[in-house]
C-alpha positions in Angstrom: -66.7 -38.8 98.6 -63.1 -38.0 99.4 -62.1 -35.5 101.9 -58.8 -33.5 102.0 -58.2 -33.8 105.7 -56.6 -36.6 107.5 -58.3 -38.0 110.5 -55.3 -37.5 112.9 -54.5 -33.9 111.9 -55.9 -31.3 114.2 -57.5 -28.4 112.4 -56.2 -24.9 113.1 -59.3 -22.6 113.2 -57.1 -19.7 112.1 -56.0 -21.2 108.8 -59.3 -20.8 107.1 -59.9 -17.3 108.4 -56.4 -16.3 107.5 -56.8 -17.6 103.9 -60.1 -15.7 103.6 -58.6 -12.5 105.0 -55.6 -12.7 102.6 -58.1 -12.7 99.6 -59.4 -9.3 100.6 -56.2 -7.3 100.9 -56.7 -3.7 101.7 -54.1 -1.0 101.4 -52.7 0.1 104.7 -54.2 -2.8 106.6 -51.8 -5.3 108.1 -53.8 -8.6 108.0 -51.0 -10.5 109.7 -51.1 -8.2 112.6 -54.9 -8.5 112.9 -54.7 -12.3 112.8 -51.9 -12.3 115.4 -54.0 -10.1 117.7 -56.9 -12.5 117.4 -54.7 -15.4 118.2 -53.5 -13.5 121.3 -57.1 -12.8 122.3 -58.0 -16.5 122.1 -54.8 -17.4 124.1 -55.9 -14.9 126.8 -59.3 -16.5 127.0 -57.7 -20.0 127.2 -55.6 -18.8 130.1 -58.5 -17.2 131.9 -60.6 -20.3 131.5 -57.7 -22.4 132.8 -57.3 -20.2 135.8 -61.1 -20.3 136.5 -61.2 -24.1 136.1 -58.2 -24.5 138.6 -59.9 -22.2 141.1 -63.2 -24.1 140.8 -61.3 -27.3 141.5 -59.6 -25.8 144.5 -63.0 -24.6 145.9 -64.5 -28.1 145.3 -61.6 -29.7 147.1 -62.0 -27.2 150.0 -65.8 -27.9 150.2 -65.0 -31.7 150.2 -62.6 -31.1 153.1 -65.2 -29.1 155.0 -67.8 -31.8 154.5 -65.4 -34.4 155.7 -64.6 -32.4 158.8 -68.3 -31.8 159.5 -69.1 -35.5 159.2 -66.3 -36.3 161.6 -67.6 -33.7 164.0 -71.1 -35.2 163.8 -69.7 -38.7 164.5 -67.8 -37.4 167.5 -70.9 -35.6 168.8 -72.9 -38.8 168.4 -70.3 -40.8 170.2 -70.3 -38.1 173.0 -74.1 -38.2 173.1 -74.0 -42.0 173.6 -71.6 -41.5 176.5 -74.1 -39.3 178.4 -73.1 -35.7 177.3 -76.5 -35.1 175.7 -78.1 -34.0 179.0 -75.6 -31.1 179.6 -77.0 -27.9 178.0 -73.7 -26.1 178.6 -71.8 -28.6 176.5 -74.4 -28.6 173.9 -74.4 -24.8 173.7 -70.6 -24.8 173.4 -70.7 -27.4 170.6 -73.3 -25.3 168.7 -71.2 -22.2 169.1 -68.0 -23.9 167.9 -69.9 -25.4 164.9 -71.3 -21.9 164.0 -67.9 -20.3 164.2 -66.3 -23.0 162.1 -69.1 -22.6 159.5 -68.5 -18.8 159.3 -64.7 -19.3 159.0 -65.2 -21.8 156.2 -67.7 -19.5 154.4 -65.2 -16.7 154.6 -62.4 -18.8 153.3 -64.5 -20.0 150.3 -65.5 -16.4 149.6 -61.9 -15.3 149.6 -60.9 -18.1 147.3 -63.6 -17.1 144.8 -62.7 -13.4 145.1 -59.0 -14.1 144.5 -59.9 -16.3 141.5 -62.1 -13.6 140.0 -59.4 -11.0 140.6 -56.7 -13.1 138.9 -58.9 -13.9 135.9 -59.9 -10.2 135.5 -56.3 -9.2 135.6 -55.6 -11.6 132.7 -58.5 -10.3 130.7 -57.6 -6.6 131.5 -54.0 -7.1 130.5 -55.1 -8.5 127.2 -57.6 -5.7 126.7 -54.9 -3.1 127.3 -52.5 -4.9 124.9 -55.4 -5.0 122.3 -55.9 -1.3 122.6 -52.2 -0.6 122.1 -52.2 -2.9 119.0 -55.2 -0.9 117.6 -53.4 2.4 118.2 -50.3 1.1 116.4 -52.4 -0.2 113.5 -54.2 3.1 113.2 -51.0 5.1 112.8 -50.2 6.3 109.3 -47.1 4.7 107.8 
């Protein structure tokens, strides 16, 4: 069984669809414009997914940084405890307060990173949606 594709040639998913659409030509319908619009839709999704992936990487890096800082803090606290600071309730209370404040600040920063990422991705998708509506308006106009 022989195949018509070469193993190193990447397939363009739009080629087959484009060939199929060209077979069903309809008067007044610009198939090239429709195919171009779909390619733009796919490109917008690729950009949105890329932005989401980059944001998730940034959040993961930040979480790793936070964990590292927390572990260092615990090591320092353990070293301080071995030096006799365990018996001082005021120092313990201050350490707990600082840890709590740091945790809240870290949570706020992560939430802001996630919100900014979502805002950026929605802006990309909304922009393409608006472009898509304009393309439909242009296609619907009588020539």
